[in-house]
C-alpha positions, 0 to 999 in steps of 0.5 A, spaced: 500 500 500 506 504 499 506 505 507 512 506 510 513 501 516 518 503 522 520 500 529 521 505 534 527 503 539 522 503 545 519 496 541 525 493 544 522 494 551 516 491 549 519 485 547 524 485 553 517 485 557 514 479 553 520 475 554 520 476 562 513 475 563 513 469 559 518 465 563 521 461 557 526 464 552 523 460 546 515 462 548 518 469 549 521 470 543 515 467 539 510 471 543 514 477 541 515 476 534 507 474 534 505 480 537 509 485 532 506 481 526 499 481 529 500 489 531 502 490 524 497 487 521 492 490 525 494 497 523 495 495 516 487 494 516 486 500 519 490 504 514 487 500 508 480 502 510 482 509 511 485 509 504 479 506 501 475 512 504 479 517 502 484 518 508 491 519 508 496 514 512 503 517 513 506 511 516 506 505 521 510 505 527 511 499 532 513 502 539 512 500 546 505 501 547 503 497 540 502 500 534 500 507 531 498 508 524 499 516 523 493 518 519 494 525 516 487 526 513 481 522 516 476 519 512 470 525 511 464 521 514 463 519 522 461 512 519 467 511 515 471 512 522 467 507 525 469 502 520 476 504 520 476 504 527 473 497 527 477 494 522 483 493 526 479 489 531 476 485 526 483 483 523 485 481 530 479 476 531 480 473 524 487 472 525 485 469 532 480 464 529 485 462 523 490 460 528 486 457 533 483 453 527 490 451 524 492 449 531 486 443 531 488 442 523 495 441 525 495 438 532 501 436 537 503 430 541 504 431 548 507 427 553 502 425 559 505 420 562 510 414 562 509 407 562 516 403 563 521 405 558 515 408 554 512 415 554 505 416 553 502 421 549 496 425 547 494 429 541 492 436 542 491 443 539 498 446 536 501 449 542 504 455 538 498 456 534 494 457 540 498 462 543 498 466 537 490 465 537 490 467 544 494 473 543 490 476 537 484 475 541 486 479 547 489 484 542 482 485 539 478 485 545 483 490 549 482 495 543 475 495 543 475 497 550 472 504 549 478 508 552 479 513 547 484 514 543 484 506 543 479 503 537 473 502 542 474 510 544 474 512 536 468 507 535 464 511 541 466 518 538 464 516 531 458 513 533 456 519 537 457 523 531 452 519 527 447 520 532 448 528 531 453 530 536 458 535 533 465 532 533 468 536 539 462 534 543 463 527 541 470 527 542 469 530 549 465 525 551 470 519 548 476 523 552 472 523 559 470 516 558 478 514 556 480 518 562 476 514 567 479 507 564 486 511 565 484 512 572 481 505 573 487 502 570 492 506 574 488 504 581 489 497 579 496 497 578 497 501 585 493 495 588 497 490 584 503 493 587 500 492 593 498 485 592 491 486 591 488 481 585 482 481 581 478 475 579 472 474 575 466 471 579 466 463 578 461 460 573 461 466 568 462 464 561 469 464 559 468 469 554 466 474 560 471 472 564 476 473 559 473 480 558 473 481 565 481 479 566 482 484 560 479 490 563 480 489 571 485 483 571 491 487 569 497 490 573 504 492 572 508 497 569 505 496 562 498 497 564 500 503 567 504 506 561 498 505 557 493 509 562 498 514 561 498 514 554 491 514 554 490 520 558 496 524 554 493 522 547 486 523 549 487 530 552 492 532 546 487 530 541 481 534 544 485 540 544 487 539 537 479 538 535 477 544 539 483 548 535 480 545 529 473 547 530 475 554 532 479 556 526 477 551 521 469 550 523 471 542 523 466 537 521 459 534 524 
């Protein structure tokens, strides 16, 4: 598509974090590479839809907090922004489904016991492909959290515009919601450092448990950095939209 793809040096910090958290060099390296590829495809999906609706994409940068497609000209209609923002999570869901399907088509043999000199094995889904599938599923669900400027927050803003709100008013609502998540995640990180953990109630369906874990079960320095990014980036975009409305009239 003619879009330059760059990697910021901070992406090495993300790779180191994944390696450290995985507890295994092989698993960590695999997850680091799979995460980079998944984020790149996620951002390319955003870019492809933006270009299809008349937007312009300067470049894509992989960095500490994921990926960033620098869209220098947004699609002209709020409904187009909804589709553009949704394209990334849809791509991640598709990758998750493809990996999990392939994991069953190309199973692995697992040692489950020992009978004298013989190892007892059992066939199961391919471990590596399931890891890649789970990674993309988590990436899709996390990006759908309505914390502007994440994908879910952009869908929220564009949806409010489709319902008649001005761009500035819709951005203000989306940014406030995003800042609420930033405060929540910062508080979770503080409690996590204090040894307090959150877990989904027993008996919930696995999908709801996964969503609960993504929103409330995090912790650590990476989530704190994401909270900071949401707060700063949201405020910056709100300031820009207000400037745009004042000096250029904006669009509804």
